[in-house]
C-alpha positions as CSV (number, residue, x, y, z in Angstrom):
1,X,19.0,24.3,-21.7
2,X,20.7,26.3,-18.5
3,X,17.4,25.9,-16.5
4,X,17.4,21.9,-17.2
5,X,20.8,21.6,-16.2
6,X,20.3,23.5,-12.9
7,X,17.0,21.4,-12.4
8,X,19.3,18.2,-13.1
9,X,21.9,19.4,-10.7
10,X,19.2,20.2,-8.0
11,X,17.5,16.5,-8.4
12,X,21.0,14.9,-7.8
13,X,21.6,17.0,-4.9
14,X,18.3,16.2,-3.4
15,X,18.4,12.6,-3.8
16,X,21.9,12.8,-2.4
17,X,20.4,14.6,0.7
18,X,17.7,11.7,0.8
19,X,20.2,8.7,0.4
20,X,22.3,10.6,3.7
21,X,19.2,10.4,5.8
22,X,19.3,6.7,6.9
23,X,16.0,6.6,8.6
24,X,14.1,8.0,5.5
25,X,16.0,5.1,3.6
26,X,14.7,2.5,6.0
27,X,11.4,4.1,6.1
28,X,11.1,3.7,2.4
29,X,12.3,0.5,2.4
30,X,10.3,-0.6,4.8
31,X,7.0,1.0,3.0
32,X,8.3,-0.5,-0.5
33,X,8.2,-4.0,1.5
34,X,4.8,-3.3,2.8
35,X,3.4,-2.2,-0.9
36,X,5.1,-5.3,-2.6
37,X,3.6,-7.6,-0.1
38,X,0.0,-6.1,-0.5
39,X,0.3,-5.9,-4.5
40,X,1.5,-9.7,-4.4
41,X,-0.8,-10.9,-1.6
42,X,-2.4,-13.6,-3.4
43,X,0.9,-15.0,-4.6
44,X,2.8,-14.8,-1.2
45,X,-0.1,-15.0,1.2
46,X,0.5,-18.7,2.7
47,X,-3.5,-19.1,3.0
48,X,-5.1,-16.6,0.5
49,X,-8.3,-18.7,1.3
50,X,-8.0,-17.3,5.0
51,X,-8.5,-13.6,3.8
52,X,-11.9,-13.3,4.2
53,X,-14.9,-16.2,4.8
54,X,-12.6,-19.1,5.3
55,X,-13.5,-20.8,8.7
56,X,-11.4,-23.6,10.4
57,X,-12.2,-23.9,14.3
58,X,-9.7,-26.8,14.6
59,X,-6.9,-24.5,13.9
60,X,-8.3,-21.6,15.9
61,X,-5.6,-19.7,18.4
62,X,-2.5,-21.6,16.9
63,X,0.9,-19.6,18.4
64,X,3.3,-18.5,15.8
65,X,4.8,-21.3,14.5
66,X,6.6,-22.2,11.1
67,X,3.3,-23.7,9.8
68,X,1.5,-20.1,10.8
69,X,4.1,-17.6,11.0
70,X,2.2,-15.1,13.0
71,X,-0.5,-17.7,14.5
72,X,-4.1,-18.2,13.9
73,X,-7.1,-16.3,15.2
74,X,-10.4,-17.0,16.9
75,X,-11.6,-18.5,13.6
76,X,-8.6,-20.5,12.4
77,X,-7.5,-18.1,9.9
78,X,-3.9,-17.4,9.4
79,X,-2.9,-14.0,10.8
80,X,-0.1,-13.2,8.4
81,X,-2.1,-13.6,5.3
82,X,-5.1,-11.6,6.8
83,X,-2.4,-8.7,7.7
84,X,-0.8,-8.9,4.1
85,X,-4.5,-8.4,2.7
86,X,-5.0,-6.0,5.5
87,X,-2.3,-3.9,4.0
88,X,-3.9,-3.6,0.6
89,X,-7.1,-2.3,2.1
90,X,-5.0,0.4,4.2
91,X,-2.9,1.6,1.2
92,X,-6.1,1.9,-1.1
93,X,-7.4,4.0,1.5
94,X,-4.6,6.3,2.0
95,X,-4.6,6.6,-1.7
96,X,-8.1,7.2,-2.1
97,X,-8.5,9.8,0.7
98,X,-5.1,11.7,-0.5
99,X,-6.6,12.1,-4.2
100,X,-10.0,13.4,-2.9
101,X,-8.6,15.5,0.0
102,X,-6.0,16.9,-2.4
103,X,-8.6,17.6,-5.3
104,X,-10.7,19.7,-3.0
105,X,-8.9,21.1,-0.9
106,X,-5.7,22.5,-3.1
107,X,-8.0,24.4,-5.7
108,X,-9.8,26.2,-2.9
109,X,-6.8,26.9,-1.0
110,X,-5.4,28.5,-4.4
111,X,-8.4,30.2,-5.3
112,X,-8.7,31.8,-1.7
113,X,-5.4,33.0,-1.9
114,X,-5.2,34.1,-5.6
115,X,-8.5,35.9,-5.6
116,X,-8.8,37.4,-2.0
117,X,-11.8,39.4,-0.9
118,X,-15.0,37.6,-0.6
119,X,-13.9,34.6,-2.2
120,X,-11.1,34.1,0.6
121,X,-13.5,34.9,3.2
122,X,-16.0,32.2,2.4
123,X,-13.6,29.5,1.3
124,X,-11.5,30.3,4.7
125,X,-14.3,30.4,6.9
126,X,-15.6,27.3,5.9
127,X,-12.4,25.6,6.5
128,X,-12.3,27.0,9.9
129,X,-15.6,25.6,10.7
130,X,-14.2,22.2,9.7
131,X,-10.8,22.7,11.8
132,X,-12.8,23.4,14.8
133,X,-14.4,20.1,14.5
134,X,-12.1,16.9,15.7
135,X,-11.1,15.0,12.6
136,X,-12.3,11.4,14.4
137,X,-15.5,12.6,16.0
138,X,-16.6,14.2,12.4
139,X,-15.5,11.4,10.4
140,X,-17.1,8.7,12.4
141,X,-20.3,10.3,12.4
142,X,-20.2,10.8,8.8
143,X,-19.3,7.3,8.6
144,X,-22.3,6.4,10.8
145,X,-24.7,8.4,8.8
146,X,-23.6,6.9,5.4
147,X,-23.9,3.4,6.8
148,X,-20.9,1.7,8.1
149,X,-18.6,0.1,5.3
150,X,-15.0,0.6,3.9
151,X,-16.2,2.9,1.0
152,X,-18.1,4.9,3.4
153,X,-15.3,5.2,5.6
154,X,-12.9,6.5,2.9
155,X,-15.5,9.2,1.7
156,X,-16.0,10.3,5.3
157,X,-12.2,10.4,6.2
158,X,-12.0,12.6,2.5
159,X,-14.6,15.0,3.4
160,X,-12.8,16.0,6.8
161,X,-9.3,15.4,5.1
162,X,-9.2,18.5,2.6
163,X,-9.0,21.3,5.2
164,X,-5.3,20.8,6.0
165,X,-4.6,20.5,2.1
166,X,-6.9,23.9,1.7
167,X,-4.5,25.6,4.4
168,X,-1.3,24.8,3.2
169,X,-2.2,25.7,-0.6
170,X,-3.5,29.1,0.9
171,X,-0.5,29.9,2.9
172,X,1.8,29.1,0.1
173,X,-0.2,30.7,-2.5
174,X,-0.1,33.7,-0.3
175,X,3.6,33.7,-0.3
176,X,3.9,32.6,-4.1
177,X,1.9,35.2,-5.6
178,X,4.1,37.9,-4.4
179,X,6.9,36.8,-6.3
180,X,8.2,38.9,-9.4
181,X,7.3,36.3,-12.2
182,X,3.7,36.4,-11.0
183,X,3.5,40.2,-11.4
184,X,5.5,39.6,-14.7
185,X,3.1,37.2,-16.3
186,X,0.1,39.7,-15.2
187,X,2.0,42.6,-17.0
188,X,2.4,40.3,-20.0
189,X,-1.5,39.7,-20.0
190,X,-1.4,35.8,-19.0
191,X,-4.8,34.9,-17.5
192,X,-5.7,33.9,-14.1
193,X,-5.8,30.3,-15.1
194,X,-2.7,30.0,-16.9
195,X,-0.8,31.8,-13.7
196,X,-2.4,29.3,-11.5
197,X,-1.8,26.5,-13.2
198,X,1.5,27.3,-14.6
199,X,3.1,29.6,-12.2
200,X,1.7,29.2,-8.6
201,X,1.0,25.3,-8.6
202,X,4.0,24.1,-9.6
203,X,5.8,26.1,-7.2
204,X,3.7,24.8,-4.2
205,X,3.6,21.2,-5.5
206,X,6.7,19.9,-3.4
207,X,5.0,21.4,-0.2
208,X,1.8,19.4,-1.1
209,X,3.7,16.2,-1.8
210,X,5.7,16.2,1.4
211,X,2.2,16.8,3.3
212,X,0.7,14.1,1.5
213,X,3.6,11.5,2.3
214,X,3.2,12.6,6.0
215,X,-0.6,12.4,5.9
216,X,-0.8,9.0,4.3
217,X,0.0,7.4,7.7
218,X,-2.1,9.6,9.8
219,X,-5.0,8.4,7.1
220,X,-4.5,4.9,7.7
221,X,-4.3,5.3,11.6
222,X,-7.7,7.4,11.2
223,X,-9.2,4.4,9.3
224,X,-8.2,1.7,11.6
225,X,-9.2,3.6,14.6
226,X,-12.9,4.0,13.1
227,X,-12.8,0.2,12.0
228,X,-11.9,-0.4,15.8
229,X,-14.6,1.5,17.0
230,X,-17.1,-0.4,14.7
231,X,-17.8,2.6,12.1
232,X,-15.6,1.4,9.4
233,X,-15.3,-1.7,7.4
234,X,-17.4,-4.7,8.5
235,X,-16.2,-8.2,9.4
236,X,-14.8,-10.3,7.9
237,X,-13.0,-7.7,5.8
238,X,-9.1,-8.3,6.7
239,X,-8.7,-4.4,8.2
240,X,-6.3,-4.1,10.7
241,X,-8.6,-2.2,12.9
242,X,-11.2,-5.0,12.9
243,X,-8.7,-7.6,13.6
244,X,-7.4,-5.6,16.6
245,X,-11.0,-4.8,17.7
246,X,-12.0,-8.8,17.8
247,X,-8.9,-10.0,19.1
248,X,-8.8,-7.5,22.2
249,X,-11.3,-10.0,24.3
250,X,-8.6,-12.8,24.2
251,X,-5.8,-10.6,25.7
252,X,-3.3,-11.6,27.2
253,X,-3.1,-15.2,26.5
254,X,-3.8,-14.9,23.0
255,X,-1.7,-12.0,22.0
256,X,-0.5,-12.6,18.6
257,X,-3.7,-11.9,17.3
258,X,-3.5,-8.0,18.0
259,X,0.5,-7.7,18.1
260,X,1.0,-8.5,14.6
261,X,-1.9,-6.2,13.0
262,X,-0.7,-3.5,15.4
263,X,2.7,-4.2,14.4
264,X,1.9,-3.7,10.7
265,X,-0.1,-0.4,11.6
266,X,2.9,0.9,13.6
267,X,5.7,0.1,10.7
268,X,3.4,1.5,7.8
269,X,2.6,5.2,9.7
270,X,6.3,5.3,10.9
271,X,7.8,4.6,7.1
272,X,5.2,7.1,5.9
273,X,6.6,9.9,8.4
274,X,10.2,9.1,7.9
275,X,9.5,9.2,4.0
276,X,8.2,12.6,4.3
277,X,10.9,13.9,6.6
278,X,13.4,12.6,3.5
279,X,11.2,14.2,0.9
280,X,11.3,17.5,2.8
281,X,15.3,17.6,2.8
282,X,15.0,16.4,-1.0
283,X,12.7,19.6,-1.7
284,X,14.5,21.9,0.5
285,X,17.7,21.2,-1.6
286,X,15.8,21.5,-4.8
287,X,14.7,25.0,-4.2
288,X,17.9,26.2,-2.9
Protein backbone atom coordinates (compact mmCIF):
# COMPACT_ATOMS: atom_id res chain seq x y z
CA UNK A 1 0.00 0.00 0.00
CA UNK A 2 2.78 2.39 0.93
CA UNK A 3 4.58 1.63 -2.34
CA UNK A 4 1.42 2.38 -4.35
CA UNK A 5 0.96 5.71 -2.58
CA UNK A 6 4.59 6.62 -3.26
CA UNK A 7 4.23 5.76 -6.95
CA UNK A 8 1.03 7.79 -7.17
CA UNK A 9 2.76 10.81 -5.64
CA UNK A 10 5.71 10.33 -8.00
CA UNK A 11 3.35 10.23 -10.98
CA UNK A 12 1.62 13.44 -9.87
CA UNK A 13 4.94 15.19 -9.37
CA UNK A 14 6.17 13.98 -12.75
CA UNK A 15 3.00 15.12 -14.49
CA UNK A 16 3.29 18.52 -12.77
CA UNK A 17 6.88 18.86 -13.98
CA UNK A 18 5.79 17.86 -17.50
CA UNK A 19 2.92 20.37 -17.51
CA UNK A 20 5.25 23.14 -16.38
CA UNK A 21 7.46 22.56 -19.41
CA UNK A 22 5.62 24.78 -21.91
CA UNK A 23 7.61 23.58 -24.91
CA UNK A 24 6.80 19.94 -24.12
CA UNK A 25 3.10 20.77 -23.79
CA UNK A 26 3.19 22.62 -27.12
CA UNK A 27 5.00 19.71 -28.77
CA UNK A 28 2.51 17.20 -27.37
CA UNK A 29 -0.40 19.32 -28.60
CA UNK A 30 1.05 19.57 -32.11
CA UNK A 31 1.71 15.84 -32.19
CA UNK A 32 -1.82 15.11 -30.97
CA UNK A 33 -3.27 17.34 -33.70
CA UNK A 34 -1.19 15.68 -36.43
CA UNK A 35 -2.14 12.23 -35.11
CA UNK A 36 -5.85 13.12 -35.11
CA UNK A 37 -5.59 14.47 -38.66
CA UNK A 38 -3.91 11.23 -39.73
CA UNK A 39 -6.50 9.00 -38.04
CA UNK A 40 -9.45 11.03 -39.32
CA UNK A 41 -7.95 11.66 -42.78
CA UNK A 42 -10.83 10.11 -44.79
CA UNK A 43 -13.29 12.41 -43.01
CA UNK A 44 -11.33 15.66 -42.57
CA UNK A 45 -9.46 15.73 -45.90
CA UNK A 46 -11.28 18.10 -48.30
CA UNK A 47 -10.48 15.99 -51.38
CA UNK A 48 -9.82 12.37 -50.28
CA UNK A 49 -9.86 11.20 -53.89
CA UNK A 50 -6.66 13.24 -54.45
CA UNK A 51 -4.67 11.14 -51.99
CA UNK A 52 -3.46 8.61 -54.57
CA UNK A 53 -4.32 8.17 -58.25
CA UNK A 54 -6.70 11.02 -59.02
CA UNK A 55 -5.48 13.42 -61.74
CA UNK A 56 -6.99 16.80 -62.67
CA UNK A 57 -4.64 18.77 -64.90
CA UNK A 58 -7.07 21.69 -65.14
CA UNK A 59 -6.41 22.36 -61.45
CA UNK A 60 -2.61 21.92 -61.55
CA UNK A 61 -0.35 24.40 -59.75
CA UNK A 62 -3.18 26.31 -58.09
CA UNK A 63 -1.75 28.57 -55.33
CA UNK A 64 -3.07 28.36 -51.75
CA UNK A 65 -6.67 29.58 -51.58
CA UNK A 66 -9.92 28.99 -49.74
CA UNK A 67 -10.71 26.16 -52.17
CA UNK A 68 -7.29 24.54 -51.85
CA UNK A 69 -5.84 25.46 -48.47
CA UNK A 70 -2.28 24.48 -49.46
CA UNK A 71 -2.62 24.70 -53.22
CA UNK A 72 -2.43 21.89 -55.77
CA UNK A 73 0.48 19.91 -57.24
CA UNK A 74 1.61 19.10 -60.78
CA UNK A 75 -1.27 16.62 -61.21
CA UNK A 76 -3.93 18.98 -59.82
CA UNK A 77 -4.17 17.11 -56.50
CA UNK A 78 -4.90 18.94 -53.27
CA UNK A 79 -1.64 19.32 -51.31
CA UNK A 80 -3.37 19.57 -47.92
CA UNK A 81 -5.15 16.25 -48.49
CA UNK A 82 -1.93 14.53 -49.50
CA UNK A 83 -0.07 15.98 -46.49
CA UNK A 84 -2.70 14.57 -44.13
CA UNK A 85 -2.51 11.13 -45.72
CA UNK A 86 1.27 11.47 -45.63
CA UNK A 87 1.04 11.89 -41.85
CA UNK A 88 -0.60 8.45 -41.71
CA UNK A 89 2.33 6.89 -43.52
CA UNK A 90 5.02 8.67 -41.49
CA UNK A 91 3.43 7.90 -38.12
CA UNK A 92 2.89 4.28 -39.12
CA UNK A 93 6.54 4.12 -40.17
CA UNK A 94 7.65 5.44 -36.77
CA UNK A 95 5.48 2.91 -34.92
CA UNK A 96 6.64 -0.08 -36.99
CA UNK A 97 10.32 0.88 -36.84
CA UNK A 98 10.24 1.44 -33.08
CA UNK A 99 8.37 -1.79 -32.33
CA UNK A 100 10.79 -3.89 -34.39
CA UNK A 101 13.88 -2.03 -33.16
CA UNK A 102 12.91 -2.29 -29.49
CA UNK A 103 12.00 -5.97 -29.90
CA UNK A 104 15.47 -6.69 -31.28
CA UNK A 105 17.73 -4.21 -29.51
CA UNK A 106 16.47 -4.28 -25.92
CA UNK A 107 16.65 -8.09 -25.40
CA UNK A 108 20.11 -8.19 -26.98
CA UNK A 109 21.36 -5.33 -24.80
CA UNK A 110 19.97 -6.86 -21.61
CA UNK A 111 21.43 -10.30 -22.40
CA UNK A 112 24.85 -8.82 -23.20
CA UNK A 113 25.02 -6.88 -19.92
CA UNK A 114 23.41 -9.48 -17.67
CA UNK A 115 25.25 -12.60 -18.80
CA UNK A 116 28.55 -10.96 -19.77
CA UNK A 117 31.50 -13.03 -21.02
CA UNK A 118 31.32 -14.46 -24.53
CA UNK A 119 27.67 -13.45 -24.94
CA UNK A 120 28.55 -9.84 -24.22
CA UNK A 121 31.52 -9.83 -26.59
CA UNK A 122 29.59 -11.32 -29.53
CA UNK A 123 26.52 -9.09 -29.18
CA UNK A 124 28.39 -5.84 -28.57
CA UNK A 125 30.93 -6.40 -31.34
CA UNK A 126 28.09 -7.00 -33.82
CA UNK A 127 26.45 -3.82 -32.50
CA UNK A 128 29.72 -1.92 -32.97
CA UNK A 129 29.88 -3.08 -36.59
CA UNK A 130 26.40 -1.72 -37.24
CA UNK A 131 27.27 1.51 -35.41
CA UNK A 132 30.29 2.03 -37.64
CA UNK A 133 28.12 2.31 -40.78
CA UNK A 134 26.06 5.51 -41.37
CA UNK A 135 22.36 4.81 -40.84
CA UNK A 136 21.16 6.41 -44.07
CA UNK A 137 23.71 4.59 -46.23
CA UNK A 138 22.99 1.17 -44.75
CA UNK A 139 19.21 1.65 -44.76
CA UNK A 140 19.26 2.79 -48.40
CA UNK A 141 21.42 -0.16 -49.42
CA UNK A 142 19.06 -2.63 -47.75
CA UNK A 143 15.96 -0.92 -49.18
CA UNK A 144 17.38 -0.99 -52.72
CA UNK A 145 18.45 -4.62 -52.34
CA UNK A 146 14.93 -5.59 -51.24
CA UNK A 147 13.37 -3.48 -54.06
CA UNK A 148 12.21 0.05 -53.13
CA UNK A 149 8.78 0.10 -51.49
CA UNK A 150 7.18 1.48 -48.34
CA UNK A 151 7.21 -1.88 -46.55
CA UNK A 152 10.82 -2.64 -47.46
CA UNK A 153 11.86 0.85 -46.37
CA UNK A 154 10.34 0.22 -42.93
CA UNK A 155 12.18 -3.10 -42.65
CA UNK A 156 15.43 -1.52 -43.80
CA UNK A 157 15.27 1.26 -41.21
CA UNK A 158 14.31 -1.22 -38.47
CA UNK A 159 17.25 -3.43 -39.41
CA UNK A 160 19.70 -0.63 -38.59
CA UNK A 161 17.78 1.22 -35.86
CA UNK A 162 17.94 -1.52 -33.20
CA UNK A 163 21.58 -0.76 -32.41
CA UNK A 164 20.76 2.37 -30.42
CA UNK A 165 18.28 0.51 -28.22
CA UNK A 166 20.81 -2.28 -27.74
CA UNK A 167 23.37 0.23 -26.50
CA UNK A 168 21.05 1.99 -24.07
CA UNK A 169 19.64 -1.30 -22.72
CA UNK A 170 23.20 -2.57 -22.29
CA UNK A 171 24.32 0.50 -20.35
CA UNK A 172 21.22 0.67 -18.16
CA UNK A 173 21.37 -3.05 -17.35
CA UNK A 174 25.04 -2.81 -16.35
CA UNK A 175 24.03 -0.14 -13.84
CA UNK A 176 20.88 -1.85 -12.55
CA UNK A 177 22.32 -5.34 -12.12
CA UNK A 178 24.66 -4.05 -9.39
CA UNK A 179 21.73 -2.91 -7.23
CA UNK A 180 20.99 -4.62 -3.92
CA UNK A 181 17.56 -5.90 -4.95
CA UNK A 182 19.10 -7.83 -7.87
CA UNK A 183 21.59 -9.50 -5.52
CA UNK A 184 18.74 -10.22 -3.11
CA UNK A 185 16.72 -11.87 -5.88
CA UNK A 186 19.66 -14.11 -6.76
CA UNK A 187 20.13 -15.00 -3.10
CA UNK A 188 16.47 -15.98 -2.85
CA UNK A 189 16.92 -18.37 -5.77
CA UNK A 190 15.05 -16.44 -8.47
CA UNK A 191 15.93 -17.66 -11.97
CA UNK A 192 17.43 -15.43 -14.66
CA UNK A 193 14.19 -14.95 -16.61
CA UNK A 194 12.39 -13.73 -13.46
CA UNK A 195 15.19 -11.29 -12.64
CA UNK A 196 15.33 -9.93 -16.20
CA UNK A 197 11.57 -9.58 -16.68
CA UNK A 198 10.52 -8.49 -13.18
CA UNK A 199 13.55 -6.67 -11.80
CA UNK A 200 15.72 -5.32 -14.61
CA UNK A 201 13.27 -4.54 -17.42
CA UNK A 202 10.83 -2.44 -15.33
CA UNK A 203 13.73 -0.33 -14.06
CA UNK A 204 15.13 0.49 -17.50
CA UNK A 205 11.76 1.04 -19.21
CA UNK A 206 11.72 4.80 -18.57
CA UNK A 207 15.01 5.31 -20.44
CA UNK A 208 13.73 3.21 -23.34
CA UNK A 209 10.47 5.18 -23.54
CA UNK A 210 12.33 8.50 -23.61
CA UNK A 211 14.60 7.22 -26.38
CA UNK A 212 11.57 5.96 -28.33
CA UNK A 213 9.93 9.38 -28.20
CA UNK A 214 13.13 11.05 -29.39
CA UNK A 215 13.87 8.44 -32.06
CA UNK A 216 10.36 8.54 -33.54
CA UNK A 217 11.05 11.91 -35.14
CA UNK A 218 14.44 10.79 -36.45
CA UNK A 219 12.91 7.62 -37.91
CA UNK A 220 10.35 9.74 -39.79
CA UNK A 221 13.13 12.02 -41.03
CA UNK A 222 15.09 8.96 -42.16
CA UNK A 223 12.08 7.56 -44.01
CA UNK A 224 11.36 10.82 -45.83
CA UNK A 225 15.05 11.13 -46.76
CA UNK A 226 15.12 7.63 -48.27
CA UNK A 227 11.91 8.30 -50.21
CA UNK A 228 13.27 11.65 -51.38
CA UNK A 229 16.32 9.85 -52.80
CA UNK A 230 14.09 7.35 -54.62
CA UNK A 231 14.81 4.27 -52.51
CA UNK A 232 11.63 4.24 -50.44
CA UNK A 233 7.92 4.54 -51.17
CA UNK A 234 6.89 4.82 -54.80
CA UNK A 235 4.68 7.49 -56.44
CA UNK A 236 1.82 8.29 -56.26
CA UNK A 237 1.99 7.35 -52.57
CA UNK A 238 1.30 10.53 -50.54
CA UNK A 239 4.58 10.35 -48.66
CA UNK A 240 6.20 13.63 -47.59
CA UNK A 241 9.63 12.79 -49.02
CA UNK A 242 8.16 11.86 -52.42
CA UNK A 243 6.06 15.04 -52.46
CA UNK A 244 9.14 17.20 -51.90
CA UNK A 245 11.20 15.23 -54.43
CA UNK A 246 8.58 15.57 -57.20
CA UNK A 247 8.02 19.30 -56.53
CA UNK A 248 11.65 20.42 -56.27
CA UNK A 249 11.81 20.83 -60.07
CA UNK A 250 9.23 23.63 -59.94
CA UNK A 251 10.97 25.79 -57.35
CA UNK A 252 10.96 28.70 -56.62
CA UNK A 253 7.76 29.65 -58.50
CA UNK A 254 5.61 26.74 -57.26
CA UNK A 255 6.87 26.94 -53.69
CA UNK A 256 3.82 25.51 -51.89
CA UNK A 257 4.30 21.97 -53.28
CA UNK A 258 7.49 21.49 -51.28
CA UNK A 259 6.97 24.01 -48.47
CA UNK A 260 3.92 22.42 -46.85
CA UNK A 261 5.17 18.79 -46.80
CA UNK A 262 8.43 20.16 -45.40
CA UNK A 263 6.45 22.05 -42.76
CA UNK A 264 4.68 18.84 -41.73
CA UNK A 265 8.04 17.06 -41.43
CA UNK A 266 9.48 19.91 -39.36
CA UNK A 267 6.51 20.10 -36.98
CA UNK A 268 6.31 16.32 -36.51
CA UNK A 269 10.02 15.85 -35.80
CA UNK A 270 10.10 18.92 -33.53
CA UNK A 271 7.02 17.79 -31.57
CA UNK A 272 8.53 14.33 -30.94
CA UNK A 273 11.73 15.93 -29.64
CA UNK A 274 9.82 18.30 -27.36
CA UNK A 275 7.73 15.39 -26.10
CA UNK A 276 10.92 13.44 -25.38
CA UNK A 277 12.31 16.32 -23.30
CA UNK A 278 9.09 16.41 -21.29
CA UNK A 279 9.11 12.66 -20.72
CA UNK A 280 12.70 12.89 -19.51
CA UNK A 281 11.57 15.40 -16.88
CA UNK A 282 8.59 13.22 -16.00
CA UNK A 283 10.61 10.06 -15.39
CA UNK A 284 13.45 11.88 -13.62
CA UNK A 285 10.93 13.07 -11.00
CA UNK A 286 9.39 9.59 -10.66
CA UNK A 287 12.81 8.07 -10.00
CA UNK A 288 13.63 10.53 -7.22
